[in-house]
C-alpha positions as CSV (number, residue, x, y, z in Angstrom):
1,M,-17.5,-80.0,-32.3
2,A,-15.2,-80.6,-29.2
3,K,-15.7,-78.3,-26.2
4,Q,-13.5,-75.3,-26.4
5,H,-11.3,-74.1,-23.5
6,A,-9.5,-71.0,-22.5
7,V,-6.7,-70.6,-20.0
8,V,-6.5,-67.5,-17.8
9,V,-3.2,-67.1,-16.0
10,G,-3.6,-64.8,-13.0
11,G,-6.4,-64.4,-10.6
12,G,-6.3,-60.7,-10.0
13,L,-8.9,-58.2,-11.1
14,A,-8.2,-58.6,-14.8
15,G,-8.1,-62.4,-14.7
16,L,-11.3,-62.7,-12.7
17,A,-13.1,-60.2,-14.9
18,A,-12.0,-62.2,-18.0
19,S,-13.0,-65.5,-16.5
20,M,-16.4,-64.2,-15.5
21,K,-17.1,-62.9,-19.0
22,L,-15.9,-66.0,-20.8
23,A,-18.0,-68.2,-18.5
24,E,-21.0,-66.1,-19.1
25,S,-20.6,-66.9,-22.8
26,G,-20.3,-70.6,-22.2
27,V,-16.5,-70.9,-22.7
28,H,-14.9,-73.3,-20.3
29,V,-12.0,-71.6,-18.4
30,Y,-9.0,-73.1,-16.6
31,L,-8.0,-70.3,-14.1
32,I,-4.4,-70.7,-13.0
33,S,-3.0,-68.7,-10.1
34,M,0.2,-68.9,-8.0
35,V,-1.8,-68.0,-4.9
36,P,-5.5,-68.2,-3.9
37,V,-7.1,-65.6,-6.1
38,K,-8.2,-63.6,-3.2
39,R,-4.6,-63.1,-2.3
40,S,-3.6,-61.8,-5.8
41,H,-1.7,-58.5,-5.9
42,S,-4.9,-56.6,-6.9
43,V,-5.9,-57.0,-3.2
44,C,-3.2,-54.4,-2.4
45,A,-4.8,-51.6,-4.5
46,Q,-6.0,-48.9,-2.1
47,G,-7.2,-45.6,-3.4
48,G,-10.1,-46.2,-5.9
49,I,-11.2,-46.5,-9.5
50,N,-11.7,-43.6,-11.9
51,S,-14.7,-42.7,-14.0
52,V,-16.7,-39.7,-15.0
53,N,-19.7,-39.6,-12.7
54,A,-22.8,-37.5,-11.9
55,L,-20.9,-35.1,-9.6
56,T,-18.1,-34.4,-12.1
57,R,-20.6,-34.0,-15.0
58,Q,-22.2,-31.1,-13.1
59,Q,-18.8,-29.5,-13.2
60,G,-18.4,-29.9,-16.9
61,D,-16.5,-33.2,-16.9
62,T,-16.8,-35.7,-19.8
63,E,-15.3,-39.0,-20.9
64,W,-13.3,-37.0,-23.5
65,L,-11.7,-35.0,-20.7
66,H,-10.9,-38.2,-18.8
67,L,-9.2,-39.4,-22.0
68,D,-7.3,-36.0,-22.3
69,D,-6.1,-36.2,-18.6
70,T,-5.0,-39.8,-19.2
71,V,-3.0,-39.3,-22.3
72,Y,-1.6,-35.9,-21.1
73,G,-0.6,-37.5,-17.8
74,G,1.0,-40.4,-19.8
75,D,3.0,-38.0,-21.9
76,F,1.1,-39.1,-25.0
77,L,2.9,-42.4,-25.3
78,Q,-0.2,-44.6,-25.4
79,H,-2.3,-45.4,-28.5
80,Q,-5.4,-43.3,-28.0
81,P,-8.3,-45.5,-29.3
82,P,-7.9,-48.1,-26.5
83,V,-7.7,-45.3,-23.9
84,K,-10.7,-43.6,-25.3
85,E,-12.7,-46.8,-25.1
86,M,-11.6,-47.4,-21.5
87,C,-12.6,-43.9,-20.5
88,D,-16.0,-44.3,-22.3
89,W,-16.6,-47.5,-20.4
90,G,-15.6,-46.1,-17.0
91,P,-19.1,-45.2,-15.7
92,K,-20.4,-48.6,-16.9
93,V,-17.5,-50.5,-15.2
94,V,-18.1,-48.7,-11.8
95,D,-21.9,-49.2,-12.1
96,L,-21.3,-52.9,-12.7
97,L,-19.0,-53.2,-9.7
98,D,-21.5,-51.4,-7.6
99,R,-24.2,-53.9,-8.6
100,L,-21.8,-56.8,-8.0
101,G,-21.6,-55.7,-4.4
102,V,-18.5,-53.6,-4.0
103,P,-19.1,-51.5,-0.9
104,F,-18.2,-48.1,-2.3
105,N,-18.2,-45.3,0.2
106,R,-21.5,-43.3,0.3
107,T,-22.4,-39.7,1.0
108,P,-25.1,-39.0,3.7
109,E,-27.6,-38.8,0.8
110,G,-26.7,-42.4,-0.4
111,H,-24.7,-41.4,-3.5
112,R,-21.3,-42.9,-4.2
113,D,-18.7,-40.8,-2.6
114,Q,-15.8,-39.5,-4.8
115,R,-12.3,-38.3,-4.2
116,R,-9.8,-36.5,-6.4
117,F,-6.6,-38.2,-7.5
118,G,-3.5,-36.9,-9.2
119,G,-3.4,-35.4,-12.6
120,T,-6.9,-34.1,-12.8
121,M,-9.1,-31.4,-11.3
122,Y,-12.2,-33.6,-11.0
123,K,-13.3,-36.0,-8.3
124,R,-13.5,-39.0,-10.6
125,T,-12.4,-41.6,-8.1
126,A,-14.9,-44.0,-6.5
127,F,-13.5,-45.8,-3.5
128,A,-14.2,-48.3,-0.7
129,G,-12.3,-46.7,2.2
130,A,-8.6,-47.3,1.4
131,T,-9.0,-51.0,0.5
132,T,-10.8,-50.6,-2.9
133,G,-8.8,-53.3,-4.7
134,Q,-9.6,-55.8,-2.0
135,Q,-13.3,-55.1,-2.1
136,M,-13.4,-55.3,-5.9
137,L,-11.4,-58.5,-5.9
138,Y,-13.7,-60.2,-3.4
139,S,-16.8,-59.2,-5.4
140,L,-15.4,-60.5,-8.7
141,D,-14.3,-63.7,-6.9
142,E,-17.9,-64.3,-5.9
143,Q,-18.9,-64.2,-9.5
144,V,-16.2,-66.6,-10.5
145,R,-17.2,-69.0,-7.7
146,R,-20.7,-68.9,-9.1
147,W,-19.5,-70.1,-12.5
148,E,-17.1,-72.5,-10.8
149,A,-20.1,-74.2,-9.1
150,E,-21.7,-74.5,-12.6
151,G,-18.7,-76.2,-14.0
152,L,-17.6,-73.5,-16.4
153,I,-14.5,-72.4,-14.4
154,E,-11.9,-74.7,-13.0
155,K,-9.5,-73.1,-10.5
156,Y,-5.9,-74.2,-10.2
157,E,-4.6,-72.2,-7.3
158,Y,-1.0,-72.7,-6.2
159,W,-0.1,-73.6,-9.8
160,E,2.7,-71.7,-11.6
161,F,2.6,-70.9,-15.3
162,L,5.8,-72.2,-17.0
163,G,5.2,-71.3,-20.6
164,P,2.8,-71.3,-23.6
165,I,2.5,-74.2,-25.9
166,L,3.0,-73.3,-29.6
167,D,2.3,-75.5,-32.6
168,D,4.4,-75.7,-35.7
169,K,2.6,-72.7,-37.1
170,G,3.4,-70.6,-34.1
171,Q,-0.1,-70.6,-32.8
172,C,-0.7,-70.8,-29.0
173,R,-2.5,-74.1,-28.1
174,G,-2.3,-74.0,-24.3
175,V,0.1,-73.7,-21.4
176,V,2.4,-75.8,-19.2
177,A,2.1,-75.3,-15.5
178,Q,3.4,-76.8,-12.2
179,D,1.6,-77.7,-9.0
180,M,3.5,-75.8,-6.3
181,F,2.7,-78.5,-3.7
182,S,3.2,-81.8,-5.5
183,M,5.6,-80.3,-8.1
184,Q,3.6,-82.1,-10.9
185,I,4.1,-80.5,-14.3
186,R,1.3,-80.9,-16.8
187,S,-0.1,-79.3,-19.9
188,F,-3.4,-77.5,-20.3
189,A,-4.8,-77.6,-23.9
190,A,-6.7,-74.5,-24.8
191,D,-7.8,-72.5,-27.9
192,A,-7.0,-69.2,-26.2
193,V,-4.6,-68.2,-23.5
194,I,-5.0,-65.0,-21.6
195,L,-2.1,-63.7,-19.5
196,A,-3.2,-61.5,-16.6
197,N,-0.1,-62.0,-14.5
198,G,0.6,-58.4,-13.3
199,G,3.8,-56.5,-13.1
200,C,7.5,-57.2,-12.4
201,G,8.4,-55.1,-9.4
202,L,10.6,-57.7,-7.8
203,I,13.4,-57.0,-10.4
204,Y,14.0,-54.0,-8.1
205,G,14.3,-56.1,-5.0
206,R,12.0,-54.1,-2.7
207,S,8.9,-52.5,-4.0
208,T,5.2,-52.1,-3.1
209,M,4.4,-55.2,-5.1
210,S,3.7,-58.6,-3.7
211,M,6.4,-61.2,-3.6
212,I,4.9,-63.1,-6.5
213,C,5.3,-60.1,-8.8
214,T,8.5,-61.4,-10.4
215,G,7.4,-60.9,-14.0
216,G,8.1,-64.6,-14.5
217,A,5.1,-65.3,-16.7
218,A,5.8,-62.3,-18.9
219,A,9.4,-63.3,-19.3
220,R,8.4,-66.8,-20.3
221,A,5.9,-65.5,-22.8
222,F,8.6,-63.1,-24.1
223,K,11.0,-66.0,-24.6
224,A,8.3,-67.9,-26.5
225,G,8.0,-65.0,-29.0
226,V,5.6,-62.4,-27.5
227,N,7.0,-58.9,-27.9
228,Y,7.6,-56.7,-24.9
229,A,6.7,-53.0,-25.1
230,N,7.8,-49.9,-23.3
231,G,9.7,-51.9,-20.7
232,E,11.7,-48.8,-19.5
233,F,8.6,-47.1,-18.1
234,I,8.4,-48.1,-14.4
235,Q,6.2,-46.1,-12.1
236,V,7.8,-45.1,-8.8
237,H,5.0,-44.1,-6.3
238,P,5.7,-40.9,-4.4
239,T,4.5,-42.2,-1.0
240,A,5.5,-45.5,0.6
241,I,6.8,-46.7,4.0
242,P,10.6,-47.3,3.8
243,G,11.3,-50.9,5.0
244,T,14.1,-53.4,5.1
245,D,11.9,-56.3,3.8
246,K,9.6,-54.6,1.3
247,L,8.1,-51.2,0.8
248,R,4.5,-50.6,1.8
249,L,2.2,-48.3,-0.2
250,M,0.7,-45.3,1.5
251,S,-2.1,-44.6,-1.0
252,E,-2.6,-41.4,-3.0
253,S,-6.0,-41.4,-1.3
254,A,-4.3,-39.8,1.7
255,R,-3.4,-36.8,-0.5
256,G,-6.8,-37.0,-2.3
257,E,-8.5,-36.5,1.1
258,G,-6.4,-33.5,2.0
259,G,-3.1,-35.0,3.3
260,R,-0.1,-32.7,2.7
261,V,3.6,-33.5,1.9
262,W,6.2,-31.4,3.6
263,V,9.7,-31.3,5.1
264,P,11.1,-28.9,7.7
265,K,13.0,-26.0,6.2
266,K,15.8,-26.7,8.7
267,P,17.7,-29.9,7.5
268,Q,17.1,-32.9,9.8
269,D,15.1,-30.8,12.3
270,D,14.8,-33.1,15.3
271,R,11.8,-31.3,16.9
272,D,8.5,-33.0,17.2
273,P,6.9,-32.4,13.8
274,L,3.7,-31.1,15.3
275,S,5.7,-28.4,17.2
276,I,7.2,-27.1,13.9
277,P,5.2,-24.0,13.0
278,A,3.8,-23.7,9.4
279,S,6.2,-20.9,8.6
280,E,9.1,-23.3,9.1
281,R,7.6,-26.1,7.0
282,Y,8.3,-26.5,3.3
283,Y,5.1,-27.6,1.5
284,F,7.1,-28.0,-1.7
285,L,4.5,-29.6,-3.9
286,E,2.0,-26.9,-3.1
287,E,4.5,-24.1,-3.6
288,R,5.9,-25.5,-6.9
289,Y,2.6,-26.7,-8.4
290,P,-0.1,-24.3,-7.1
291,K,-2.7,-25.6,-9.5
292,Y,-2.5,-29.3,-8.6
293,G,-0.8,-29.0,-5.2
294,N,-0.2,-32.4,-3.6
295,L,-2.0,-34.1,-6.5
296,V,0.4,-33.6,-9.3
297,P,1.0,-36.7,-11.5
298,R,3.0,-39.4,-9.8
299,D,6.1,-39.1,-11.8
300,I,6.4,-35.4,-10.9
301,A,5.6,-35.8,-7.2
302,T,8.2,-38.6,-7.0
303,R,10.9,-36.5,-8.6
304,E,10.1,-33.6,-6.4
305,I,10.4,-35.6,-3.2
306,F,13.6,-37.2,-4.4
307,D,15.0,-33.7,-5.3
308,V,14.1,-32.1,-2.0
309,C,15.5,-35.0,0.1
310,V,18.6,-35.8,-2.0
311,N,19.6,-32.7,-3.9
312,H,18.5,-30.1,-1.3
313,G,19.5,-32.2,1.7
314,L,16.1,-31.6,3.4
315,S,15.3,-35.3,4.3
316,V,13.5,-35.5,7.6
317,E,16.1,-38.0,8.9
318,K,19.9,-37.9,8.5
319,G,20.4,-41.6,7.9
320,R,17.3,-42.3,5.9
321,L,15.6,-40.5,3.0
322,C,12.1,-39.5,3.8
323,A,9.5,-36.7,3.9
324,Y,6.4,-36.2,5.9
325,L,2.9,-37.2,4.7
326,D,0.6,-35.4,7.1
327,V,-3.0,-36.3,7.7
328,T,-3.1,-35.1,11.3
329,E,-5.1,-32.0,10.5
330,L,-7.9,-33.9,8.7
331,P,-11.2,-34.3,10.5
332,E,-11.9,-37.6,12.2
333,E,-14.5,-38.6,9.7
334,T,-12.1,-38.0,6.9
335,Q,-9.3,-40.0,8.6
336,H,-11.8,-42.8,9.0
337,K,-12.0,-43.1,5.2
338,L,-8.2,-43.9,5.3
339,E,-8.3,-46.5,8.1
340,G,-7.0,-49.2,5.7
341,I,-3.7,-47.5,5.2
342,L,-3.4,-45.8,8.6
343,E,-3.7,-49.2,10.2
344,I,-0.9,-50.5,8.0
345,Y,1.4,-47.6,8.9
346,E,0.6,-48.0,12.6
347,K,1.3,-51.8,12.5
348,F,4.6,-51.6,10.7
349,Q,6.0,-48.3,12.1
350,G,4.6,-48.4,15.6
351,V,3.4,-44.8,15.4
352,N,-0.2,-43.5,15.2
353,P,-0.4,-41.5,11.9
354,R,-3.6,-39.9,13.0
355,V,-1.6,-37.7,15.5
356,V,1.9,-38.0,14.1
357,P,2.9,-37.2,10.5
358,M,3.9,-40.3,8.5
359,K,7.5,-40.7,7.1
360,I,7.4,-41.7,3.4
361,F,9.7,-42.0,0.4
362,P,9.1,-43.0,-3.2
363,A,9.0,-46.8,-4.1
364,V,8.7,-48.8,-7.3
365,H,5.0,-49.5,-7.7
366,Y,3.8,-50.3,-11.2
367,T,4.9,-51.3,-14.7
368,M,3.5,-49.2,-17.5
369,G,5.3,-51.3,-20.0
370,G,4.4,-54.9,-20.6
371,L,3.7,-57.5,-23.2
372,W,2.7,-56.0,-26.6
373,I,-0.9,-56.3,-27.7
374,G,-2.9,-55.0,-30.7
375,Y,-6.4,-53.5,-31.2
376,E,-8.8,-52.7,-34.0
377,R,-9.9,-49.1,-34.3
378,T,-13.3,-47.8,-35.3
379,T,-13.8,-44.8,-37.5
380,E,-15.0,-42.9,-34.4
381,G,-11.7,-43.4,-32.8
382,G,-12.6,-46.2,-30.3
383,L,-12.3,-49.9,-30.3
384,A,-14.2,-52.4,-32.5
385,L,-15.5,-54.4,-29.6
386,G,-15.4,-58.1,-30.3
387,S,-12.6,-57.9,-32.8
388,P,-10.0,-60.7,-32.3
389,K,-7.3,-58.1,-32.6
390,N,-8.1,-56.5,-29.3
391,Q,-5.7,-57.4,-26.4
392,H,-4.1,-59.9,-28.8
393,S,-0.4,-60.4,-28.7
394,N,1.8,-61.0,-31.8
395,V,1.5,-64.7,-31.0
396,P,-1.8,-66.0,-32.4
397,G,-4.1,-67.3,-29.7
398,L,-2.3,-65.5,-26.8
399,F,-3.9,-62.5,-25.2
400,V,-2.7,-60.2,-22.5
401,I,-4.7,-58.0,-20.0
402,G,-4.2,-55.9,-16.9
403,E,-0.8,-54.7,-15.7
404,A,0.8,-57.4,-17.8
405,D,0.0,-55.4,-21.0
406,Y,1.4,-52.1,-22.0
407,Q,-1.6,-50.5,-23.7
408,Y,-3.3,-47.9,-21.5
409,H,-0.9,-45.8,-19.4
410,G,1.9,-44.6,-21.7
411,A,4.9,-43.1,-19.9
412,N,3.1,-42.5,-16.6
413,R,-0.1,-43.9,-15.1
414,L,-2.6,-41.7,-13.4
415,G,-3.7,-42.9,-9.9
416,A,-6.9,-45.0,-9.9
417,N,-6.7,-45.6,-13.6
418,S,-5.1,-49.0,-13.0
419,L,-8.2,-50.7,-11.5
420,L,-10.2,-49.3,-14.4
421,S,-7.8,-50.6,-17.0
422,C,-7.6,-54.0,-15.4
423,V,-11.4,-54.6,-15.2
424,F,-12.0,-53.0,-18.6
425,A,-9.5,-55.2,-20.3
426,G,-10.9,-58.3,-18.6
427,L,-14.4,-57.4,-19.7
428,I,-13.6,-56.7,-23.3
429,V,-11.3,-59.7,-23.8
430,G,-14.3,-62.0,-23.3
431,P,-16.0,-61.1,-26.6
432,T,-12.6,-60.8,-28.2
433,V,-11.8,-64.5,-27.4
434,E,-15.3,-65.6,-28.5
435,S,-14.6,-64.1,-31.9
436,W,-11.2,-65.8,-32.0
437,L,-12.7,-69.2,-31.1
438,K,-15.1,-68.9,-34.0
439,S,-12.4,-68.2,-36.5
440,L,-9.6,-70.7,-35.8
441,A,-7.8,-71.2,-39.0
442,H,-6.0,-74.4,-38.2
443,G,-8.5,-76.3,-36.1
444,T,-9.0,-76.4,-32.3
445,A,-6.6,-77.5,-29.6
446,A,-8.5,-80.8,-29.4
447,D,-7.6,-81.4,-33.0
448,Q,-3.9,-81.3,-32.3
449,P,-1.8,-84.4,-31.8
450,V,-1.4,-85.5,-28.2
451,G,2.4,-85.5,-28.7
452,L,2.3,-81.7,-29.0
453,F,1.3,-81.4,-25.4
454,D,3.5,-84.2,-24.1
455,E,6.6,-82.8,-25.8
456,A,5.8,-79.3,-24.4
457,V,6.1,-80.6,-20.8
458,K,9.6,-82.2,-21.3
459,P,11.8,-79.2,-21.5
460,H,10.3,-77.7,-18.3
461,A,10.7,-81.0,-16.5
462,E,14.3,-81.2,-17.6
463,R,14.9,-77.6,-16.4
464,V,13.5,-78.5,-13.0
465,K,15.8,-81.5,-12.8
466,Q,18.8,-79.4,-13.8
467,L,18.1,-76.6,-11.3
468,I,17.6,-79.1,-8.4
469,E,20.7,-81.2,-9.2
470,Q,23.2,-78.6,-10.4
471,P,26.2,-78.3,-8.0
472,G,26.5,-74.5,-8.3
473,T,28.2,-72.0,-6.0
474,E,25.8,-69.0,-6.3
475,N,23.0,-68.3,-3.8
476,P,19.9,-67.1,-5.8
477,Y,18.8,-64.9,-3.0
478,K,22.1,-63.1,-2.9
479,L,22.0,-62.6,-6.6
480,H,18.5,-61.2,-6.3
481,E,19.7,-58.8,-3.7
482,E,22.4,-57.5,-6.0
483,L,19.9,-57.3,-8.9
484,G,17.6,-55.2,-6.8
485,D,20.3,-52.9,-5.5
486,W,21.7,-52.1,-9.0
487,M,18.2,-51.6,-10.5
488,T,17.0,-49.4,-7.7
489,R,20.1,-47.3,-7.7
490,N,20.4,-46.7,-11.5
491,V,17.1,-47.4,-13.2
492,T,14.4,-45.7,-11.1
493,V,13.8,-42.0,-10.5
494,V,16.9,-40.4,-12.1
495,R,18.7,-42.2,-14.9
496,N,21.9,-41.4,-16.8
497,N,23.6,-43.3,-19.6
498,K,26.9,-44.0,-17.8
499,D,25.0,-45.8,-14.9
500,L,22.7,-47.6,-17.3
501,K,25.6,-49.0,-19.3
502,A,27.3,-50.1,-16.1
503,T,24.0,-51.7,-15.0
504,L,23.8,-53.6,-18.3
505,D,27.3,-54.9,-17.7
506,K,26.3,-56.0,-14.2
507,L,23.2,-57.8,-15.5
508,D,25.4,-59.7,-18.0
509,E,27.6,-60.7,-15.0
510,L,24.5,-61.7,-13.0
511,A,23.2,-63.8,-15.9
512,D,26.6,-65.7,-16.1
513,R,26.5,-66.3,-12.3
514,Y,22.9,-67.3,-12.5
515,D,24.0,-70.4,-14.5
516,K,25.9,-71.5,-11.3
517,V,23.0,-71.2,-8.8
518,S,22.6,-73.9,-6.2
519,L,19.4,-74.7,-4.4
520,S,19.4,-75.3,-0.7
521,D,16.1,-77.2,-1.0
522,Q,16.4,-80.2,-3.4
523,S,13.1,-81.8,-2.5
524,N,10.2,-82.7,-4.8
525,W,7.5,-81.3,-2.5
526,T,6.5,-77.6,-2.1
527,N,9.9,-76.4,-3.2
528,Q,9.7,-72.6,-3.0
529,N,13.5,-72.4,-3.5
530,L,13.0,-73.9,-6.9
531,S,10.2,-71.5,-7.9
532,F,12.3,-68.5,-6.8
533,A,15.5,-69.6,-8.5
534,R,13.6,-70.2,-11.8
535,A,12.0,-66.7,-11.5
536,L,15.3,-65.1,-10.9
537,G,16.5,-65.9,-14.4
538,D,13.3,-64.3,-15.7
539,M,13.9,-61.2,-13.6
540,I,17.4,-60.8,-14.9
541,L,16.1,-61.0,-18.5
542,L,13.3,-58.4,-17.9
543,A,15.8,-56.2,-16.1
544,K,17.9,-56.2,-19.2
545,V,14.8,-55.2,-21.3
546,V,14.0,-52.3,-18.9
547,T,17.6,-51.1,-18.7
548,K,18.4,-51.4,-22.4
549,G,15.2,-49.6,-23.3
550,A,16.1,-46.8,-20.8
551,L,19.6,-46.6,-22.2
552,Q,18.5,-46.2,-25.8
553,R,15.7,-43.6,-25.1
554,D,17.6,-40.4,-24.9
555,E,14.8,-38.1,-23.7
556,C,12.7,-37.2,-20.6
557,R,9.2,-38.6,-20.8
558,G,6.9,-39.4,-17.9
559,A,8.5,-41.8,-15.5
560,H,11.7,-42.0,-17.7
561,Y,13.8,-39.1,-16.6
562,K,17.3,-38.4,-17.9
563,P,18.5,-34.9,-16.7
564,E,21.1,-34.6,-19.5
565,F,18.3,-34.7,-22.0
566,E,15.9,-32.4,-20.2
567,I,14.7,-29.4,-22.2
568,P,15.8,-26.4,-20.1
569,A,12.8,-24.6,-18.7
570,P,12.3,-20.9,-19.4
571,D,13.7,-18.7,-16.7
572,A,13.8,-15.1,-18.0
573,D,12.1,-12.3,-16.2
574,D,12.0,-10.1,-19.3
575,D,8.8,-10.7,-21.2
576,D,10.3,-10.7,-24.6
577,K,13.1,-13.1,-23.6
578,L,10.5,-15.3,-21.9
579,H,8.6,-15.5,-25.2
580,E,11.8,-16.3,-27.1
581,Q,12.7,-19.0,-24.6
582,A,9.2,-20.5,-24.9
583,R,9.5,-20.6,-28.7
584,R,12.8,-22.4,-28.5
585,W,11.4,-24.8,-25.8
586,C,8.5,-25.7,-28.2
587,E,10.9,-26.3,-31.1
588,A,13.0,-28.6,-28.9
589,F,9.8,-30.3,-27.7
590,K,8.7,-30.9,-31.3
591,K,12.1,-32.3,-32.2
592,K,12.0,-34.6,-29.2
593,N,8.5,-35.9,-30.2
594,D,9.5,-36.4,-33.8
595,K,12.2,-38.8,-32.6
596,W,10.9,-40.4,-29.5
597,L,7.1,-40.4,-29.5
598,K,7.3,-44.1,-30.3
599,T,6.6,-47.4,-28.5
600,T,9.7,-49.4,-27.6
601,I,9.4,-53.0,-28.9
602,A,11.7,-55.7,-27.6
603,R,11.9,-59.0,-29.6
604,Y,13.5,-62.1,-28.2
605,K,16.0,-64.0,-30.3
606,E,16.9,-67.7,-30.2
607,D,20.4,-67.0,-28.9
608,G,18.9,-65.5,-25.7
609,S,19.5,-61.8,-26.7
610,F,16.9,-59.4,-28.0
611,D,16.5,-56.6,-30.4
612,I,14.8,-53.2,-29.8
613,T,12.8,-51.4,-32.5
614,Y,10.2,-48.6,-32.4
615,E,6.6,-48.3,-33.4
616,D,4.6,-45.1,-34.1
617,V,1.9,-44.1,-31.6
618,D,-1.6,-43.3,-32.7
619,T,-2.2,-39.7,-31.4
620,S,-4.9,-38.9,-34.0
621,L,-7.6,-38.0,-31.4
622,I,-5.7,-35.5,-29.2
623,P,-2.5,-34.0,-30.6
624,P,0.4,-34.2,-28.2
625,R,1.2,-31.0,-26.3
626,P,3.8,-30.0,-23.7
627,R,3.2,-31.1,-20.1
628,T,3.7,-27.8,-18.4
629,Y,3.1,-28.7,-14.8
630,G,5.0,-26.1,-12.8
631,L,6.9,-24.7,-15.7
632,K,7.7,-21.0,-15.7
633,G,6.0,-19.4,-18.7
634,A,3.6,-22.3,-19.0
635,E,0.8,-20.2,-20.5
636,I,3.2,-18.7,-23.1
637,I,4.5,-22.2,-24.0
638,E,1.0,-23.5,-24.4
639,K,0.0,-20.5,-26.6
640,T,3.1,-20.9,-28.7
641,W,2.4,-24.6,-29.2
642,R,-1.2,-23.9,-30.3
643,E,0.1,-21.4,-32.8
644,M,2.5,-24.0,-34.2
645,L,-0.4,-26.4,-34.5
646,R,-2.5,-23.9,-36.4
647,S,0.4,-23.0,-38.7
648,G,0.9,-26.6,-39.6
649,A,4.4,-26.7,-38.1
650,V,3.1,-29.5,-35.9
651,T,0.7,-32.2,-37.2
652,A,-1.3,-34.9,-35.5
653,R,-0.2,-38.4,-36.3
654,P,-2.6,-40.5,-38.4
655,P,-4.1,-43.7,-37.0
656,A,-1.5,-46.3,-36.4
657,T,-1.8,-49.8,-38.0
658,V,-1.7,-52.0,-34.9
659,G,-3.0,-55.5,-34.8
660,A,-2.1,-59.1,-34.1
């Protein structure tokens, strides 16, 4: 039998974990990355990785509670079996990373140090200062280098994925990629392709994501037939440094270590912030959410900062929206844990954040949505590990992991769950692909005619030639600037249908103008202008998916917030009226879930348009319940909802049928 190959696209945490597991099993891997793998966007992750641990177990924590916090924080929009399996694996994943050499912070006794992140009351987050992603990436890279030395992994750094290769039965047989130096385009035959290409933050112009996070690979897979799910759910991180070039993350770890968000009660108070007494400071997260304080889930913290700065006019500066993130009161040893981000702030702002509060504002940070994947559920409610359905897209032979898939975070991701989901998906996709390779129904890639792979290269080569030679009038960078401005203004924190419709019209206009782009660099060597212009078309397509999904979803759920469809919060002071309002609130909540507790599925059509349909969500493990963070009458709402559950007025959804 011919040697079987797998292609992994993306060298971040998910891609490296998958490559390592496949190589361990003897599967040869082509690892394709646009940048050296140690510069993948995972290197920017700062705060930590979540799992139940010895400390939290002493406080009554369990993997089930981690599952509960995750689906509750995600507004119950994720299928629960994959999330359950991820949370069950959490301790094993962190222990593995520890053994691989990740330098997690330690207590004086030598135990792993832990910090609390948003959306939970437990210190589940293991961390390596404020550069956890970097340390994890470097440790996994060492393992990949080991297998590279043994010949089981071939790295193709500075190569760009152009598209999958499908045979006449619609099965994925490899990929086409381009050398970003020589501009050579070639095919890679493979029996399994794993996309680990991250998110698509650049459709918003400026974000906390790296400049390679265009979503180009996802869009190219989408155009090849892979469905795209929950595209409208984009996480806007509460705390980033405003900037003219890009936005730089100030990790949730700052708040996890005791940092506080506040604004002066006097609008645009020009006094030195340290001279403003506590009585004249508005610690709005602590006042509005006394249980969670500064560690409410990210979607809520983001909306509150936006509300205080925009609607209440309390921005720290008059000409720029921002609030204070204050770590000046933390002990020196605590500040030392945050050196990774404090140095970034000092470098780009020229101010020492150890003695002067930082100025921050929300920024696009993460894509909860992504390419659709399936799974196989066990009777116990977890995953059937090794099943070829796990992480498998609707295109046979094409798998998706990491931020590129949609599976684990629902409508809002909890901080420090992303690193767990990336590594977990990478680890379990190894046995998944092994099973797939043993059950190929139509032969291996090596059995396919050579012409399949030669023909797959031709349309990409023709597209390159067209882009380089076309005498257009549009500047791709100017088009991208317009794209980012429209998406940031209308499709981030607060959304309304009028603006979303206008944005879709604008995106159609940008798509028409994109056909007239002209490249300033027409060379055939290291042409970054070409790579960006090609990705711009992909960004416009994904922006349409995000915006159309947002337009059609008439509700508020997690990061998707439409004020006109918000259920009015109880506000009565009279106890009887408050109970009646709580009952009506629960009835409205049930009605909303009956209609909208569904996954958005976008399907690409040959004419370049796409359809949107909806798929039921498996909530059979933990019945959906109201997210009552900060609501008046929260206890009454929760009690009323429990009574509705007991009476049968609300029922849990049966296991969904989800598979490739």
